[in-house]
Backbone bond lengths (Angstrom), bond angles and torsions (degrees), N, CA, C in turn:
res aa  C-N    CA-C-N  psi(-1)  N-CA   C-N-CA  omega(-1)  CA-C   N-CA-C  phi
1 M - - - 1.446 - - 1.531 108.80 -
2 K 1.294 116.82 131.64 1.464 121.86 179.06 1.527 109.97 -80.78
3 R 1.336 114.77 152.24 1.464 121.43 177.81 1.520 108.34 -111.96
4 Q 1.292 115.94 135.83 1.458 123.07 176.35 1.526 107.67 -101.54
5 V 1.331 117.09 120.81 1.457 120.69 179.83 1.528 109.63 -112.55
6 S 1.317 115.07 145.09 1.461 120.36 177.72 1.534 107.58 -147.75
7 Y 1.311 115.56 169.07 1.459 120.04 179.33 1.524 109.81 -145.13
8 Q 1.316 114.62 159.55 1.463 121.36 175.86 1.523 107.38 -125.06
9 W 1.309 116.58 124.80 1.458 123.44 179.03 1.512 107.36 -84.39
10 R 1.312 117.48 118.41 1.462 122.46 -171.56 1.530 113.12 -108.40
11 L 1.333 118.47 20.62 1.458 120.96 -175.95 1.530 111.95 -59.23
12 R 1.330 117.03 -42.80 1.484 118.72 -178.46 1.525 111.53 -61.51
13 E 1.325 116.62 -40.24 1.470 120.36 179.22 1.532 110.44 -63.95
14 I 1.332 115.86 -44.85 1.466 120.22 179.87 1.526 110.59 -64.38
15 M 1.334 116.33 -41.45 1.465 119.81 177.38 1.519 110.96 -60.09
16 A 1.331 117.56 -45.21 1.470 121.52 -178.65 1.529 111.08 -62.45
17 E 1.336 116.43 -37.36 1.460 119.83 177.61 1.526 111.82 -62.84
18 H 1.338 116.65 -25.67 1.467 122.23 -179.71 1.533 112.72 -103.10
19 G 1.319 117.21 13.59 1.463 121.20 175.39 1.515 115.15 77.57
20 M 1.321 117.50 18.17 1.471 121.12 175.91 1.526 108.03 -105.24
21 F 1.331 115.98 127.55 1.460 118.80 -175.08 1.529 114.22 -124.19
22 T 1.322 117.59 -4.72 1.464 120.30 178.17 1.527 109.70 -132.36
23 A 1.316 115.05 161.64 1.458 120.38 178.81 1.528 111.22 -64.93
24 T 1.316 117.31 -31.61 1.469 119.62 179.67 1.526 111.19 -67.28
25 D 1.345 117.51 -26.43 1.466 120.27 176.00 1.532 111.10 -64.78
26 L 1.323 117.06 -26.75 1.456 121.54 -176.74 1.538 112.88 -91.00
27 A 1.316 117.11 -21.76 1.468 120.95 -174.48 1.522 112.51 -61.13
28 R 1.317 118.59 -45.38 1.469 121.16 -177.44 1.535 111.86 -66.28
29 P 1.347 120.61 -48.17 1.470 118.86 177.79 1.532 112.93 -59.98
30 L 1.322 117.61 -34.07 1.462 119.67 176.35 1.528 110.40 -66.30
31 A 1.320 116.75 -45.33 1.466 120.97 -180.00 1.531 110.93 -62.67
32 E 1.336 118.04 -36.36 1.464 121.73 178.07 1.523 112.01 -63.66
33 R 1.320 116.66 -21.50 1.465 122.02 179.57 1.525 111.91 -102.74
34 G 1.337 116.60 14.70 1.460 121.28 174.70 1.517 114.80 81.56
35 I 1.321 117.85 14.84 1.463 121.62 178.18 1.520 107.79 -96.94
36 A 1.330 116.45 108.12 1.462 122.23 -178.22 1.524 109.26 -96.77
37 L 1.320 116.79 96.74 1.463 122.66 176.87 1.522 108.73 -119.18
38 S 1.320 116.40 145.99 1.464 119.82 175.47 1.526 108.61 -71.50
39 S 1.309 116.19 166.46 1.468 119.81 179.48 1.529 110.74 -62.55
40 V 1.336 117.30 -34.17 1.470 120.81 178.37 1.526 110.05 -68.13
41 Q 1.319 117.44 -40.33 1.460 120.33 179.04 1.527 111.69 -65.10
42 V 1.321 116.93 -39.64 1.470 120.33 177.29 1.525 109.14 -66.13
43 W 1.317 117.11 -42.87 1.467 121.13 178.80 1.531 110.70 -58.92
44 R 1.347 117.21 -44.83 1.470 120.78 178.06 1.521 111.44 -63.79
45 L 1.324 116.49 -39.51 1.455 120.95 178.99 1.532 110.94 -60.86
46 V 1.324 115.77 -38.04 1.460 121.01 -178.46 1.528 111.81 -79.31
47 T 1.312 117.94 -41.65 1.472 120.69 -170.08 1.525 115.14 -94.39
48 Q 1.337 118.45 -15.84 1.460 120.49 -176.73 1.524 110.09 -126.11
49 S 1.317 116.07 158.05 1.460 120.84 173.85 1.525 108.25 -81.44
50 P 1.332 117.40 119.03 1.465 118.91 -177.24 1.528 112.14 -71.29
51 E 1.319 116.10 140.31 1.466 121.86 174.22 1.532 109.28 -78.45
52 R 1.333 115.83 -38.09 1.458 123.18 178.26 1.522 107.64 -130.78
53 L 1.323 114.85 145.70 1.457 119.78 -179.51 1.522 107.96 -144.89
54 S 1.322 116.47 125.50 1.466 118.95 -179.26 1.532 109.29 -73.56
55 L 1.317 114.99 149.14 1.465 119.35 -179.81 1.526 112.50 -65.54
56 P 1.338 120.28 -35.61 1.470 118.28 175.53 1.539 112.68 -61.28
57 V 1.318 117.78 -37.99 1.472 120.23 177.91 1.523 109.88 -67.25
58 L 1.324 116.86 -43.84 1.467 120.42 178.53 1.522 110.99 -61.50
59 A 1.329 116.36 -43.23 1.463 120.02 178.76 1.527 111.27 -63.69
60 A 1.328 117.32 -39.46 1.468 120.78 178.56 1.526 110.66 -64.80
61 L 1.331 116.85 -43.18 1.469 119.94 178.69 1.528 110.59 -61.92
62 C 1.339 116.51 -42.04 1.465 120.03 178.74 1.528 110.85 -63.61
63 D 1.334 117.23 -36.93 1.462 120.62 178.24 1.530 111.05 -69.94
64 I 1.320 116.89 -43.36 1.463 120.85 -179.29 1.528 110.91 -59.75
65 F 1.327 116.65 -44.99 1.467 120.53 -174.00 1.522 113.36 -100.11
66 E 1.353 116.39 4.92 1.462 121.72 179.96 1.527 110.43 48.90
67 C 1.340 114.00 54.82 1.462 120.61 -178.33 1.518 109.30 -136.13
68 T 1.314 116.21 -177.90 1.462 122.05 177.89 1.525 108.96 -111.59
69 P 1.335 118.45 164.73 1.463 119.91 176.13 1.531 112.82 -56.65
70 T 1.331 116.70 -30.89 1.460 120.71 178.41 1.529 111.41 -63.46
71 D 1.323 117.57 -31.31 1.462 120.46 177.13 1.522 111.48 -70.49
72 L 1.332 116.65 -33.15 1.463 121.42 -178.10 1.525 113.20 -84.18
73 I 1.327 116.72 -30.40 1.469 120.74 -175.34 1.518 108.92 -125.56
74 A 1.331 116.64 109.62 1.458 121.64 175.57 1.528 107.63 -92.50
75 T 1.332 115.89 121.12 1.462 119.66 -177.93 1.523 110.41 -105.93
76 R 1.342 113.90 156.84 1.465 120.64 177.99 1.518 107.32 -145.31
77 A 1.323 116.11 137.26 1.462 121.84 175.92 1.526 107.88 -134.37
78 E 1.316 115.54 133.02 1.461 120.09 179.44 1.514 109.52 -145.50
79 N 1.301 115.98 157.45 1.453 120.51 178.94 1.518 109.23 -67.74
80 A 1.333 115.68 133.55 1.461 120.90 179.14 1.524 108.66 -83.37
81 A 1.307 116.34 142.74 1.461 120.88 176.99 1.521 108.97 -67.55
82 P 1.348 117.11 139.94 1.466 118.04 178.41 1.519 110.98 -63.50
83 R 1.320 114.98 145.94 1.469 120.01 -179.80 1.512 109.37 -75.11
84 R 1.301 115.55 142.37 1.459 120.96 178.08 1.518 109.98 -92.79
85 T 1.323 115.25 147.05 1.459 120.85 177.34 1.522 108.83 -95.07
86 A 1.299 116.77 177.44 1.467 120.71 -179.96 1.522 111.74 -63.83
87 T 1.328 117.89 -24.60 1.459 120.78 179.62 1.513 112.04 -85.28
88 G 1.328 117.61 -3.59 1.450 121.21 179.83 1.516 112.86 90.33
89 E 1.333 117.34 -0.58 1.450 121.00 178.60 1.519 109.53 -84.50
90 T 1.297 116.20 163.57 1.461 121.00 -178.50 1.509 111.72 -103.24
91 G 1.269 121.98 66.97 1.453 127.56 168.52 1.509 119.19 46.51
92 G 1.307 121.22 22.59 1.458 121.75 176.17 1.508 111.52 140.54
93 S 1.319 115.66 164.81 1.452 120.22 -179.38 1.515 109.96 -91.09
94 A 1.311 117.58 178.97 1.459 122.19 -176.43 1.522 112.44 -64.67
95 D 1.337 117.96 -28.52 1.458 119.89 -178.95 1.523 112.66 -86.19
96 G 1.335 118.36 5.34 1.454 123.01 175.92 1.510 114.34 86.04
97 V 1.326 119.33 5.44 1.450 122.22 179.68 1.522 108.72 -88.93
98 V 1.301 115.87 127.15 1.464 120.98 179.97 1.529 108.43 -81.93
99 P 1.349 118.47 134.29 1.455 119.60 179.81 1.531 111.37 -61.79
100 L 1.350 115.87 147.68 1.460 121.04 -179.57 1.513 110.60 -71.40
101 R 1.326 115.05 146.66 1.464 121.25 176.36 1.514 107.96 -115.16
102 P 1.312 118.08 145.07 1.468 119.99 179.54 1.527 110.65 -67.32
103 K 1.334 115.90 150.50 1.461 121.61 176.96 1.515 109.07 -87.58
104 R 1.305 115.68 149.27 1.453 121.31 177.42 1.531 109.23 -70.55
105 A 1.316 116.27 135.95 1.455 121.11 -179.95 1.530 110.02 -73.62
106 R 1.343 115.39 143.29 1.466 121.80 175.62 1.518 108.12 -112.51
107 I 1.281 116.41 133.85 1.470 121.14 178.03 1.508 108.90 -99.63
108 D 1.314 115.70 123.61 1.466 122.69 -179.81 1.521 107.61 -89.95
109 P 1.338 118.76 115.42 1.464 120.14 -177.55 1.537 113.01 -65.78
110 N 1.313 118.33 -15.10 1.468 122.15 -179.73 1.535 111.86 -90.05
111 G 1.330 117.16 -1.99 1.456 120.82 178.08 1.508 113.74 80.52
112 G 1.285 119.73 16.50 1.447 123.44 -174.18 1.435 114.67 -100.78
């Protein structure tokens, strides 16, 4: 069974709890910790869920807000529903054996 994993980036919530409401509020504390990001990069960090995040940035955020990575990133994992085939079956039986499919017929032009 496949697992579907997802995450929720909670930086805005953590910022609001600490009285920060704009990306510019976060730029100076990051710079004080040696994180050199442009204003656009800070804005993206605040307003969007990052696909990639460097560990120095994560460590700086944890230091700024006195929190752990778990506070900033809420993860969820759940079993994925099996995919359905065109016949409405679910890609195999419980023992992992895939049902047999008929072979395409070949016509022998010589009648054999």
